[in-house]
C-alpha positions, -999 to +999 in steps of 0.1 A: +057-130+927+032-128+900+020-093+913+056-077+896+049-097+860+040-071+831+006-075+819-007-067+784-022-030+788-051-045+767-065-081+780-046-080+812-028-112+805+005-119+821+033-117+793+062-137+793+092-125+806+113-125+776+083-105+759+090-073+743+067-043+745+031-043+763+008-061+742+005-098+743+009-118+709-029-121+702-034-083+708-005-074+687-018-091+657-052-074+661-038-040+666-023-036+634-060-037+617-080-032+643-086-013+674-080-032+710-102-039+732-095-015+760-097-023+798-125-011+816-102+016+836-090+035+803-124+048+796-125+060+831-091+079+826-097+119+832-090+131+801-112+099+784-139+114+806-134+149+800-135+144+762-164+125+765-185+155+781-176+177+753-199+155+731-174+161+704-159+132+687-128+147+677-120+155+712-123+119+721-100+110+689-075+131+703-076+122+740-081+085+729-046+087+707-029+105+737-041+079+763-014+052+747+021+053+755+035+066+729+008+086+716-013+069+689-004+084+654-033+099+635-028+075+607-030+045+630-064+058+638-074+068+608-069+030+593-091+017+622-117+042+612-115+032+576-110+073+570-079+091+556-051+108+583-063+140+568-101+135+579-088+125+612-069+156+616-100+177+604-123+161+630-101+162+658-091+203+651-131+210+645-151+234+664-185+222+657-193+187+665-200+157+643-236+153+654-246+125+622-256+094+642-246+067+618-210+082+616-205+082+651-221+048+654-197+038+630-168+048+649-170+041+684-179+006+668-146+008+654-128+022+686-148-004+709-161+027+729-184+008+756-222+016+750-225+034+784-199+061+771-217+065+739-234+104+750-253+098+716-273+067+727-305+071+747-285+046+777-258+075+782-258+080+818-261+121+816-295+113+795-310+102+830-304+139+848-320+153+814-355+169+822-388+152+805-393+182+784-354+187+771-358+148+760-394+156+745-377+188+726-347+169+710-372+144+693-395+175+678-399+177+644-382+148+634-417+127+627-434+129+591-468+125+615-500+111+597-520+131+613-523+167+599-531+186+633-502+172+649-479+185+617-496+220+624-490+214+663-450+205+658-451+233+631-460+259+658-438+246+683-407+249+662-414+283+653-423+296+687-389+280+701-367+292+673-382+326+676-373+330+709-340+314+704-340+291+726-310+265+728-334+235+726-313+221+695-277+230+706-272+199+714-297+179+690-279+155+663-284+158+632-290+118+615-293+116+574-318+087+584-338+111+599-347+124+561-348+091+544-379+077+558-400+111+554-389+109+517-405+075+515-438+083+530-440+115+511-433+098+477-460+071+484-482+096+493-479+120+465-482+091+442-520+088+454-547+114+444-562+142+463-598+154+470-612+190+471-640+209+482-649+241+493-626+260+520-628+290+543-598+311+537-599+338+507-578+337+482-565+375+487-549+359+523-528+333+505-517+354+480-507+379+512-490+347+526-470+344+495-460+380+487-447+375+527-428+345+517-412+364+484-397+393+506-380+368+530-369+350+503-354+379+489-334+387+519-324+353+522-310+354+489-288+388+491-285+386+529-280+352+537-298+325+562-287+342+595-311+374+585-348+379+592-349+341+601-364+353+635-392+373+619-400+348+596-405+323+623-429+349+640-453+352+612-454+320+605-466+313+641-488+340+648-505+341+614-501+315+591-506+282+622-537+296+634-552+295+595-536+257+594-559+247+620-589+259+607-587+252+573-594+219+555-558+211+528-587+192+506-605+223+494-590+248+470-579+277+492-571+256+519-549+237+496-532+270+486-528+281+523-511+247+531-487+249+501-477+284+512-469+276+551-450+247+531-430+270+515-425+295+548-414+264+569-389+254+538-375+287+536-367+286+576-352+253+573-330+265+543-317+295+570-309+273+593-291+252+570-273+280+553-265+290+593-250+257+600-281+246+625-284+213+608-307+196+635-330+224+630-326+226+596-339+191+592-368+194+609-383+223+591-376+205+562-393+171+571-425+193+582-426+215+548-426+181+532-456+168+551-471+200+546-460+199+508-481+164+507-510+176+523-513+203+497-508+182+468-479+195+453-454+175+440-434+201+431-430+217+462-423+182+480-394+177+453-381+208+464-378+201+498-363+165+489-334+186+473-327+204+502-325+173+520-302+159+495-279+188+497-279+185+532-269+148+537-242+156+511-225+185+530-229+166+562-208+138+548-237+111+538-233+114+498-250+083+491-277+089+509-280+125+489-284+103+456-312+087+470-331+118+483-326+130+448-336+102+433-370+103+454-375+136+441-370+131+408-392+099+407-424+122+426-413+150+402-418+129+371-447+114+379-468+140+393-455+176+388-442+201+362-413+220+374-388+219+355-364+242+372-368+218+403-360+189+381-326+205+369-319+216+412-321+177+419-300+167+386-272+193+400-276+181+436-272+146+425-242+153+405-227+171+439-234+138+458-216+115+432-191+140+431-181+136+466-186+096+464-157+103+435-178+089+408-170+114+379-188+094+353-221+097+368-214+134+383-209+145+344-241+125+334-260+145+360-246+179+355-254+175+318-290+165+325-291+196+350-280+218+319-304+201+297-334+207+322-326+238+324-327+246+290-366+238+289-374+260+316-406+281+310-400+309+340-434+323+342-447+286+347-420+281+377-434+286+413-423+317+434-397+296+453-381+283+418-369+320+408-336+315+421-328+283+405-309+299+381-279+301+359-262+318+392-273+289+415-269+259+392-234+274+376-223+273+408-234+239+420-216+224+392-187+246+399-186+222+432-194+191+416-159+198+393-138+211+421-152+182+445-136+162+414-109+180+411-114+186+374-100+227+376-105+235+340-147+224+344-150+240+375-132+273+365-156+275+335-187+271+359-176+292+385-168+321+360-205+319+349-219+320+382-196+348+392-208+368+363-246+366+371-241+368+407-226+401+402-253+412+379-277+402+405-256+415+435-260+382+452-231+381+475-234+349+492-238+327+456-210+352+444-190+343+476-189+308+474-185+308+432-153+328+438-143+305+466-148+273+440-129+292+415-099+296+440-099+258+450-096+253+410-068+279+410-051+258+439-054+226+418-042+244+385-008+254+409-019+292+401-012+309+435-016+342+424-049+332+409-061+315+442-052+340+464-072+369+440-105+346+443-101+340+477-096+374+484-133+384+466-145+352+485-138+367+519-148+406+511-184+391+501-183+366+527-180+396+553-213+411+541-239+382+542-245+359+573-236+325+559-219+302+574-215+280+543-199+314+532-171+318+559-163+280+559-156+281+526-132+310+531-117+290+559-112+260+537-092+283+515-069+299+541-063+262+552-047+253+519-031+281+511-015+287+544+017+267+534+025+290+506+026+323+530+060+331+513+041+345+486+026+378+486-002+378+476-014+344+497-001+366+525-021+394+517-053+374+512-046+356+547-041+391+566-074+403+550-097+375+552-084+370+588-091+408+596-126+406+573-136+374+592-124+374+630-139+342+635-117+323+615-084+337+633-078+307+651-085+283+625-062+263+608 
């Protein structure tokens, strides 16, 4: 009977009686380079459905591989996805889901995941049960509105929900593409001239708002992005937003008010960024960019684009990060004056170029960053540029050369950042610089130096609330775990695990 004959497990065609394996010849040939089209019931298996409900592509990768018999190797999946086996391993073990829309779409296309099973698309079946309010909140803050009143209302909503610790963005997706369009709109608007008139808010009120920004910026730099964000969101919502609604940015004091509000929005975005909340950070930064444009402040707008560039690199889109940094420099060179911001943009462009593996371009950008910073006149820089300094810039350069696997340069710049961070008692920056130093030592095969720097990074990370610092230490633990026979490494693993218990289950 034909029903007893074996069928191809992908296309369901009957196999010849002498055919070995479970694939027909056509599917077997395609299988070597591309994921096969699976039968509809493949995606309905309980293990696949459970993975889809987690909204975590790493869980889907694992379930997809294990649904094959024998289990599909990570190396095969990596070839289909055009990434490395190590990246597949990291994604599968990742406790934080990937939320970048472009990567999710590309990977699901590679695996031929049916559109109705893609949780990040509007047509996903669970979206039908989502309340209208939740749908609107998921889009909140991503638009670069032409209307200033609309922008102010969005700012108020973002601050209010963040202050109340609502979970409206807990499952929201971060997409670097949402940052690119605002960068274009800002650049075009920045190149136009603004008009001025008289205003209602007093200079003293604006100065008070700026003093408040200085206090919160100090808290963020010294204690990390997880501290004081709720209080700053509350201050912005209750004190600053009402003033935005009653003042015109085309007046001298009104423009100063909008610039001060943009500074606070940037800081809120940076705090969320440092705490690993990228969807929320992106929304704050886009609205900050809009208010900076309204205020006629190309320097601040370029500073915001530096933040969006940094975020793009960290979330795996260095090509977009380079474009964001270049847009910031274009606006800055045309209309701005902050040399510190220019140095920052070059430093972040170098980080992105290093992530792309372009060592020549990255080294050139580091040099341009150093050259720009040599011309900084601190007294002429805005308050928000105060921490674009040797501790910060040398730390960024260290990470650039770390990513290029050039340990000598990484060690040099990390050392400069560590000295300056210690002088200022900046634990977060010091922790990340020590982590970069440890990575350079690993690349130089000096386990004792790596363990020593890693220990310093862990001790500093334990004193701040910064997901970036914790993740840097977790990365060191993962890289050094296989060298546990070294007493120094064993001490680092034990102490860092005790200081940062959340990493206990990480590999």
